[in-house]
DRENMAR-805662 format. One line per field, with one value per residue: chain; x, y, z of N, C-alpha, C, O, CB in turn. Coordinates in steps of 0.2 Angstrom, whole numbers. Glycine has a CB too. Example, Ala and Ser with C-alpha at 12.3 -4.5 7.8 and 13.67 -1.06 7.14 Angstrom:
2
ch	(A:A)
n.c1	(66:64)
n.c2	(-28:-11)
n.c3	(39:35)
ca.c1	(62:68)
ca.c2	(-22:-5)
ca.c3	(39:36)
c.c1	(66:64)
c.c2	(-16:0)
c.c3	(39:39)
o.c1	(71:67)
o.c2	(-17:6)
o.c3	(42:40)
cb.c1	(57:70)
cb.c2	(-22:-3)
cb.c3	(45:29)
This chain:
190
ch	(A:A:A:A:A:A:A:A:A:A:A:A:A:A:A:A:A:A:A:A:A:A:A:A:A:A:A:A:A:A:A:A:A:A:A:A:A:A:A:A:A:A:A:A:A:A:A:A:A:A:A:A:A:A:A:A:A:A:A:A:A:A:A:A:A:A:A:A:A:A:A:A:A:A:A:A:A:A:A:A:A:A:A:A:A:A:A:A:A:A:A:A:A:A:A:A:A:A:A:A:A:A:A:A:A:A:A:A:A:A:A:A:A:A:A:A:A:A:A:A:A:A:A:A:A:A:A:A:A:A:A:A:A:A:A:A:A:A:A:A:A:A:A:A:A:A:A:A:A:A:A:A:A:A:A:A:A:A:A:A:A:A:A:A:A:A:A:A:A:A:A:A:A:A:A:A:A:A:A:A:A:A:A:A:A:A:A:A:A:A)
n.c1	(-712:-708:-692:-681:-677:-688:-698:-695:-694:-708:-714:-717:-725:-715:-718:-720:-708:-700:-706:-703:-688:-686:-691:-681:-666:-650:-639:-646:-653:-642:-637:-648:-648:-636:-638:-643:-641:-635:-647:-658:-655:-656:-670:-675:-671:-679:-691:-690:-692:-692:-688:-680:-671:-657:-658:-665:-655:-644:-647:-650:-648:-637:-621:-610:-596:-596:-593:-602:-607:-610:-614:-610:-615:-611:-615:-604:-594:-583:-575:-586:-590:-590:-588:-596:-591:-598:-601:-608:-604:-594:-602:-614:-622:-620:-616:-602:-590:-581:-575:-572:-563:-556:-546:-542:-529:-523:-533:-536:-545:-557:-565:-580:-595:-611:-627:-643:-646:-649:-649:-658:-672:-678:-669:-654:-638:-622:-607:-592:-584:-583:-573:-572:-570:-566:-563:-567:-560:-553:-551:-544:-530:-536:-539:-539:-549:-545:-533:-521:-524:-536:-543:-547:-556:-565:-566:-576:-587:-604:-616:-633:-646:-659:-672:-675:-679:-680:-666:-660:-654:-654:-643:-639:-625:-616:-605:-598:-611:-617:-624:-616:-618:-626:-629:-631:-635:-633:-637:-629:-637:-641)
n.c2	(1053:1048:1041:1046:1035:1026:1033:1032:1018:1015:1019:1033:1048:1060:1073:1071:1066:1077:1087:1082:1082:1096:1100:1098:1103:1107:1099:1087:1084:1081:1069:1060:1059:1053:1040:1033:1019:1011:1005:1012:1024:1023:1020:1032:1041:1037:1041:1055:1073:1079:1093:1102:1117:1128:1139:1132:1123:1131:1146:1161:1172:1171:1177:1180:1169:1165:1152:1138:1125:1108:1094:1077:1060:1044:1029:1020:1007:1011:1026:1035:1048:1065:1081:1093:1108:1123:1137:1152:1158:1173:1181:1177:1168:1154:1139:1133:1121:1110:1094:1090:1081:1067:1060:1069:1075:1065:1060:1072:1088:1087:1095:1104:1108:1115:1111:1114:1110:1096:1079:1073:1079:1090:1087:1091:1093:1088:1091:1084:1084:1097:1110:1123:1141:1149:1150:1148:1159:1152:1139:1124:1124:1125:1111:1099:1085:1075:1068:1056:1050:1057:1056:1042:1043:1054:1056:1057:1058:1061:1068:1066:1075:1076:1084:1083:1089:1106:1108:1096:1085:1072:1061:1053:1044:1044:1036:1037:1036:1026:1020:1021:1023:1030:1045:1057:1074:1086:1102:1116:1129:1143)
n.c3	(-41:-58:-65:-78:-85:-81:-88:-101:-103:-101:-112:-112:-119:-128:-124:-110:-105:-109:-100:-88:-88:-89:-77:-68:-58:-65:-61:-57:-68:-77:-70:-72:-87:-89:-85:-95:-105:-121:-127:-121:-125:-139:-140:-135:-145:-155:-151:-149:-153:-169:-180:-175:-172:-176:-167:-156:-152:-149:-143:-152:-145:-137:-135:-148:-151:-138:-127:-124:-114:-118:-109:-112:-115:-121:-130:-129:-123:-115:-110:-110:-106:-110:-117:-128:-134:-138:-149:-156:-172:-176:-184:-179:-186:-188:-180:-171:-165:-154:-148:-131:-121:-111:-119:-129:-131:-138:-148:-154:-156:-162:-171:-177:-187:-186:-194:-201:-213:-220:-226:-219:-215:-202:-193:-184:-189:-184:-191:-194:-205:-209:-206:-195:-198:-188:-170:-153:-140:-130:-135:-141:-154:-171:-180:-193:-196:-204:-204:-197:-180:-177:-189:-189:-178:-180:-194:-208:-200:-195:-185:-180:-174:-162:-153:-136:-124:-117:-114:-117:-129:-141:-150:-165:-170:-185:-197:-213:-217:-210:-195:-180:-167:-152:-143:-129:-125:-114:-111:-103:-94:-103)
ca.c1	(-710:-704:-686:-680:-677:-695:-702:-693:-696:-715:-716:-721:-724:-710:-720:-720:-701:-697:-708:-699:-681:-686:-692:-675:-661:-645:-636:-651:-654:-636:-637:-653:-646:-630:-640:-645:-637:-636:-654:-662:-653:-659:-677:-676:-670:-685:-697:-688:-694:-688:-690:-675:-668:-651:-660:-666:-649:-640:-651:-646:-647:-630:-617:-605:-590:-596:-593:-608:-605:-615:-612:-612:-614:-612:-617:-598:-593:-578:-574:-593:-592:-587:-592:-596:-591:-600:-602:-610:-599:-593:-608:-620:-626:-618:-613:-596:-588:-576:-576:-568:-563:-549:-541:-541:-522:-522:-538:-538:-551:-563:-569:-586:-600:-618:-631:-650:-647:-647:-653:-663:-676:-680:-664:-648:-632:-615:-603:-585:-581:-583:-569:-574:-565:-564:-564:-567:-553:-549:-551:-537:-529:-540:-535:-543:-551:-544:-527:-519:-529:-542:-547:-550:-561:-569:-566:-583:-592:-609:-621:-640:-648:-666:-673:-679:-682:-677:-659:-657:-654:-651:-640:-636:-618:-615:-599:-600:-619:-619:-625:-611:-620:-630:-627:-636:-631:-637:-634:-629:-641:-639)
ca.c2	(1055:1043:1043:1046:1028:1023:1036:1029:1011:1014:1022:1039:1053:1065:1079:1070:1066:1084:1090:1079:1084:1103:1102:1096:1107:1105:1093:1081:1082:1077:1063:1056:1057:1048:1033:1029:1014:1011:1003:1017:1030:1022:1021:1039:1044:1035:1045:1062:1077:1082:1100:1106:1122:1131:1142:1127:1121:1137:1152:1167:1177:1169:1182:1177:1166:1163:1145:1135:1118:1102:1088:1071:1053:1040:1022:1016:1004:1015:1033:1037:1054:1070:1088:1097:1115:1126:1144:1155:1162:1180:1185:1174:1164:1147:1136:1129:1118:1104:1089:1091:1074:1065:1058:1074:1076:1059:1060:1079:1091:1085:1101:1102:1114:1112:1114:1111:1108:1089:1074:1071:1085:1091:1085:1095:1089:1090:1088:1084:1085:1104:1113:1130:1145:1152:1146:1152:1161:1147:1133:1122:1125:1122:1105:1095:1078:1070:1065:1053:1047:1061:1053:1036:1045:1059:1056:1056:1057:1066:1066:1068:1077:1077:1087:1079:1094:1113:1108:1090:1083:1065:1060:1046:1045:1040:1036:1035:1035:1020:1021:1019:1023:1035:1049:1062:1080:1091:1109:1120:1134:1149)
ca.c3	(-48:-61:-67:-85:-87:-81:-93:-108:-103:-101:-118:-111:-124:-128:-120:-103:-104:-109:-94:-82:-88:-88:-70:-64:-59:-70:-58:-57:-76:-79:-67:-76:-94:-88:-83:-101:-109:-128:-129:-120:-130:-146:-139:-134:-151:-159:-149:-148:-158:-175:-181:-170:-176:-173:-161:-151:-150:-146:-145:-156:-140:-134:-138:-153:-148:-131:-126:-120:-113:-118:-106:-116:-113:-127:-129:-130:-116:-111:-112:-112:-104:-114:-118:-134:-132:-144:-149:-162:-175:-175:-186:-176:-191:-188:-174:-172:-159:-153:-142:-125:-117:-108:-124:-134:-133:-143:-154:-157:-153:-166:-173:-181:-189:-186:-199:-201:-220:-220:-230:-215:-213:-196:-188:-184:-191:-182:-196:-193:-211:-210:-201:-194:-200:-182:-164:-146:-138:-126:-138:-144:-161:-176:-183:-197:-194:-209:-203:-191:-176:-178:-195:-186:-173:-182:-201:-211:-195:-195:-180:-182:-167:-161:-147:-130:-119:-118:-114:-119:-136:-142:-156:-168:-174:-191:-201:-220:-218:-206:-188:-176:-160:-150:-137:-127:-123:-109:-112:-97:-95:-106)
c.c1	(-706:-697:-686:-681:-684:-699:-701:-696:-704:-718:-720:-720:-718:-711:-719:-712:-698:-699:-704:-692:-681:-687:-686:-670:-655:-642:-640:-652:-648:-635:-642:-650:-640:-632:-642:-640:-639:-644:-659:-661:-656:-667:-679:-676:-676:-691:-696:-691:-689:-691:-686:-672:-661:-653:-662:-660:-644:-643:-647:-645:-640:-625:-612:-599:-590:-597:-599:-606:-611:-612:-614:-611:-616:-614:-611:-597:-588:-578:-581:-594:-587:-591:-591:-596:-593:-601:-605:-604:-599:-600:-615:-624:-625:-616:-607:-594:-583:-578:-570:-568:-556:-544:-540:-534:-520:-526:-539:-544:-558:-568:-575:-590:-606:-623:-638:-651:-645:-651:-658:-667:-678:-675:-658:-643:-626:-611:-596:-581:-580:-579:-571:-568:-563:-565:-565:-560:-549:-549:-545:-536:-533:-536:-540:-544:-549:-537:-526:-525:-536:-546:-550:-556:-567:-570:-573:-588:-598:-614:-628:-643:-656:-667:-677:-682:-678:-669:-656:-659:-651:-649:-638:-630:-618:-608:-600:-607:-621:-619:-619:-613:-624:-627:-632:-632:-636:-633:-634:-633:-638:-643)
c.c2	(1050:1046:1043:1039:1025:1026:1033:1022:1010:1018:1029:1044:1058:1071:1077:1069:1073:1088:1088:1082:1092:1105:1101:1101:1103:1099:1086:1079:1078:1070:1058:1054:1053:1041:1029:1025:1015:1010:1008:1023:1029:1023:1028:1043:1043:1040:1053:1066:1079:1089:1104:1111:1124:1135:1138:1125:1126:1143:1158:1173:1176:1173:1178:1175:1165:1156:1143:1127:1113:1096:1082:1065:1049:1033:1017:1013:1007:1022:1036:1044:1059:1076:1090:1104:1118:1134:1146:1158:1169:1184:1182:1169:1157:1145:1132:1126:1113:1100:1090:1084:1072:1063:1063:1075:1070:1059:1067:1081:1089:1091:1100:1109:1111:1116:1110:1109:1101:1085:1071:1077:1084:1089:1090:1091:1092:1087:1089:1084:1092:1107:1120:1134:1150:1148:1151:1153:1156:1140:1131:1124:1122:1117:1101:1088:1073:1067:1061:1050:1050:1058:1047:1038:1049:1060:1053:1055:1063:1063:1069:1069:1078:1080:1083:1084:1101:1112:1101:1088:1075:1064:1053:1048:1041:1041:1033:1033:1029:1022:1017:1019:1029:1039:1054:1068:1084:1097:1113:1126:1140:1155)
c.c3	(-51:-64:-75:-88:-87:-86:-100:-108:-103:-107:-117:-117:-123:-123:-112:-101:-104:-102:-88:-82:-87:-81:-66:-64:-63:-67:-58:-64:-78:-76:-71:-83:-94:-87:-89:-105:-116:-130:-127:-124:-137:-145:-139:-141:-156:-157:-148:-154:-163:-175:-177:-175:-173:-167:-155:-148:-146:-148:-148:-151:-136:-138:-142:-149:-141:-130:-122:-120:-114:-115:-110:-113:-119:-125:-129:-123:-112:-114:-114:-110:-108:-114:-125:-132:-139:-143:-156:-165:-174:-178:-183:-180:-191:-181:-175:-165:-160:-148:-137:-121:-115:-113:-129:-136:-139:-149:-157:-155:-156:-167:-178:-182:-188:-191:-198:-209:-221:-225:-226:-212:-206:-190:-189:-186:-188:-187:-195:-199:-213:-205:-201:-196:-194:-176:-158:-144:-134:-128:-140:-151:-165:-179:-187:-194:-199:-209:-197:-187:-176:-184:-193:-182:-177:-190:-203:-206:-195:-189:-181:-175:-167:-154:-142:-126:-121:-118:-115:-126:-136:-149:-159:-172:-180:-194:-208:-221:-214:-199:-184:-168:-158:-144:-135:-124:-119:-109:-105:-99:-98:-105)
o.c1	(-701:-696:-691:-684:-686:-703:-706:-699:-706:-724:-724:-715:-716:-707:-717:-710:-694:-695:-702:-690:-677:-686:-686:-669:-655:-641:-637:-652:-649:-634:-640:-651:-639:-627:-643:-635:-643:-646:-663:-666:-659:-670:-684:-680:-678:-694:-701:-693:-684:-695:-687:-670:-660:-649:-660:-659:-642:-642:-641:-641:-638:-625:-609:-596:-585:-602:-600:-605:-616:-607:-620:-606:-621:-613:-611:-599:-588:-580:-581:-599:-582:-596:-586:-601:-589:-601:-605:-600:-604:-602:-620:-629:-630:-614:-607:-597:-580:-582:-564:-574:-551:-538:-537:-533:-516:-524:-541:-548:-563:-574:-574:-589:-607:-622:-639:-657:-639:-656:-663:-665:-681:-676:-657:-643:-624:-610:-593:-575:-576:-581:-571:-562:-558:-568:-564:-556:-543:-548:-540:-541:-535:-530:-546:-540:-552:-534:-529:-530:-541:-552:-556:-561:-573:-575:-575:-593:-596:-616:-628:-644:-659:-663:-682:-688:-675:-666:-650:-664:-646:-652:-637:-630:-620:-605:-602:-608:-627:-614:-617:-609:-626:-622:-636:-627:-642:-628:-639:-634:-633:-641)
o.c2	(1047:1052:1041:1038:1022:1023:1031:1020:1005:1018:1030:1043:1059:1074:1082:1071:1074:1091:1092:1084:1094:1110:1103:1104:1097:1094:1081:1073:1074:1066:1052:1048:1049:1037:1023:1028:1019:1013:1010:1027:1034:1026:1030:1047:1047:1042:1056:1063:1080:1091:1110:1109:1122:1134:1140:1124:1124:1146:1159:1177:1181:1173:1172:1179:1163:1153:1145:1124:1114:1094:1081:1064:1049:1031:1011:1016:1006:1023:1040:1047:1058:1077:1089:1106:1117:1136:1143:1161:1172:1189:1184:1167:1153:1149:1128:1128:1111:1101:1091:1083:1075:1065:1062:1076:1071:1059:1067:1078:1091:1091:1095:1114:1105:1122:1105:1108:1100:1087:1068:1079:1079:1090:1092:1085:1098:1080:1095:1085:1094:1107:1124:1132:1154:1142:1157:1150:1156:1136:1135:1126:1116:1118:1100:1086:1068:1065:1063:1047:1047:1058:1045:1034:1047:1063:1048:1051:1069:1057:1075:1065:1081:1079:1080:1083:1101:1116:1100:1089:1074:1067:1049:1052:1035:1046:1028:1028:1028:1025:1012:1016:1033:1036:1056:1067:1084:1098:1112:1128:1142:1161)
o.c3	(-48:-64:-78:-93:-92:-89:-103:-113:-106:-108:-121:-121:-117:-120:-108:-96:-99:-99:-84:-77:-83:-79:-60:-69:-63:-70:-60:-66:-82:-80:-72:-85:-98:-87:-89:-107:-118:-134:-131:-125:-139:-150:-142:-142:-159:-162:-147:-159:-162:-171:-176:-181:-167:-162:-149:-142:-141:-153:-146:-152:-133:-145:-140:-146:-138:-133:-116:-125:-110:-118:-111:-109:-121:-119:-130:-118:-106:-119:-119:-113:-110:-111:-128:-129:-144:-138:-161:-162:-171:-175:-185:-178:-193:-177:-180:-160:-165:-143:-139:-118:-117:-113:-134:-142:-143:-155:-163:-151:-154:-165:-181:-179:-189:-192:-196:-210:-223:-227:-228:-206:-203:-184:-195:-184:-189:-187:-195:-199:-218:-199:-206:-196:-194:-177:-159:-146:-135:-125:-142:-155:-165:-181:-184:-190:-199:-215:-192:-190:-176:-183:-195:-183:-177:-193:-201:-207:-196:-189:-184:-171:-172:-149:-144:-124:-126:-123:-114:-128:-133:-154:-155:-177:-179:-194:-209:-225:-215:-196:-186:-164:-163:-141:-139:-121:-120:-106:-101:-105:-96:-107)
cb.c1	(-706:-708:-680:-674:-672:-697:-701:-685:-694:-718:-720:-718:-730:-707:-727:-723:-697:-700:-715:-698:-678:-691:-698:-672:-658:-640:-634:-657:-655:-630:-639:-659:-644:-625:-646:-648:-637:-632:-656:-662:-645:-657:-679:-672:-663:-686:-700:-681:-697:-689:-697:-670:-672:-647:-665:-670:-645:-632:-654:-650:-652:-628:-613:-604:-584:-602:-586:-615:-601:-618:-613:-609:-619:-606:-622:-592:-591:-571:-569:-598:-590:-586:-589:-602:-584:-607:-595:-616:-600:-587:-608:-624:-625:-613:-619:-590:-594:-569:-576:-569:-567:-550:-544:-544:-518:-523:-544:-538:-550:-567:-565:-591:-598:-621:-628:-655:-644:-646:-648:-660:-682:-686:-661:-647:-631:-614:-605:-583:-584:-590:-561:-576:-568:-568:-559:-571:-554:-552:-557:-537:-521:-542:-532:-540:-558:-545:-521:-516:-527:-540:-542:-545:-559:-567:-561:-582:-589:-613:-619:-644:-645:-670:-677:-674:-681:-679:-656:-660:-650:-657:-634:-642:-612:-620:-593:-595:-620:-615:-632:-604:-614:-637:-620:-640:-630:-637:-637:-622:-645:-639)
cb.c2	(1062:1041:1038:1050:1023:1025:1043:1029:1007:1018:1018:1043:1057:1067:1081:1063:1062:1088:1089:1071:1083:1106:1097:1089:1109:1110:1094:1082:1089:1081:1063:1060:1064:1051:1033:1034:1007:1006:997:1019:1031:1015:1017:1042:1041:1028:1043:1063:1083:1078:1101:1101:1128:1136:1147:1121:1118:1137:1155:1170:1177:1162:1186:1181:1171:1167:1142:1136:1117:1101:1087:1072:1051:1041:1020:1020:996:1011:1034:1033:1056:1067:1093:1095:1117:1123:1148:1160:1160:1183:1184:1179:1167:1145:1132:1133:1115:1107:1082:1097:1069:1059:1052:1081:1075:1052:1058:1078:1098:1080:1107:1097:1117:1114:1112:1115:1113:1086:1069:1066:1086:1086:1078:1099:1088:1087:1092:1077:1081:1107:1112:1131:1150:1159:1141:1148:1167:1148:1133:1114:1124:1127:1101:1095:1078:1074:1070:1057:1046:1068:1052:1032:1048:1066:1052:1049:1057:1066:1068:1064:1084:1071:1094:1075:1092:1117:1110:1085:1087:1059:1064:1044:1044:1041:1032:1029:1034:1014:1018:1022:1023:1033:1053:1059:1084:1087:1113:1123:1136:1148)
cb.c3	(-47:-68:-65:-87:-83:-74:-93:-109:-97:-95:-122:-105:-125:-135:-121:-101:-110:-115:-93:-83:-95:-93:-68:-66:-52:-71:-51:-53:-80:-77:-60:-76:-98:-83:-78:-106:-107:-131:-125:-112:-130:-148:-133:-129:-155:-158:-142:-148:-154:-182:-179:-167:-177:-179:-162:-154:-156:-148:-139:-162:-134:-135:-133:-159:-150:-127:-123:-124:-107:-125:-99:-123:-106:-131:-134:-132:-117:-112:-117:-109:-97:-122:-113:-139:-129:-146:-148:-160:-183:-179:-194:-173:-198:-193:-170:-175:-156:-153:-145:-121:-121:-104:-127:-131:-127:-140:-151:-165:-153:-162:-176:-178:-196:-178:-206:-198:-225:-213:-233:-209:-218:-195:-189:-177:-198:-174:-203:-189:-217:-211:-203:-187:-205:-182:-163:-141:-134:-119:-143:-144:-162:-181:-177:-204:-192:-216:-204:-186:-168:-180:-201:-182:-167:-180:-204:-215:-188:-202:-173:-187:-165:-162:-148:-126:-112:-112:-107:-114:-141:-141:-156:-173:-169:-197:-197:-222:-225:-208:-186:-177:-155:-147:-139:-121:-130:-102:-117:-95:-88:-114)
């Protein structure tokens, strides 16, 4: 069986990559996505599927305000591991979330909203310029991303997401409309 790296390097179609990832138990899937460096993340973003919906990202069957963890790995040279913790809003119509990582006490929780109403059709947008009006019960205090260190990290940040497999998504991070890197998310089973 080929690895995720081998599939990407051999220009395998997204269907083959998705089938491979979907066949793995969560611990193995996490290990494979964490092996991708910046170049492979960018290549995967190029071949990943657009047309991702809110339900693809976080199914509407997930009870409102229930936290679902997405394990993340970015293309930065340090502090590359993180989690995005997400939930459906009380009415179930929107997705909200925050970043959970080692430096959160310094950088802030990095709250965001998710939308499929973007200037880039077919992609989901994680928008750090939109502060949710509610949060999960065990989440940190709601805090804007437009002050202090939070502004340096999350200010004017928008991530554009594409689907790789049932539980894996690849993102392009942009600040003020310019690419700043890539990251991959692996959702825990819901």
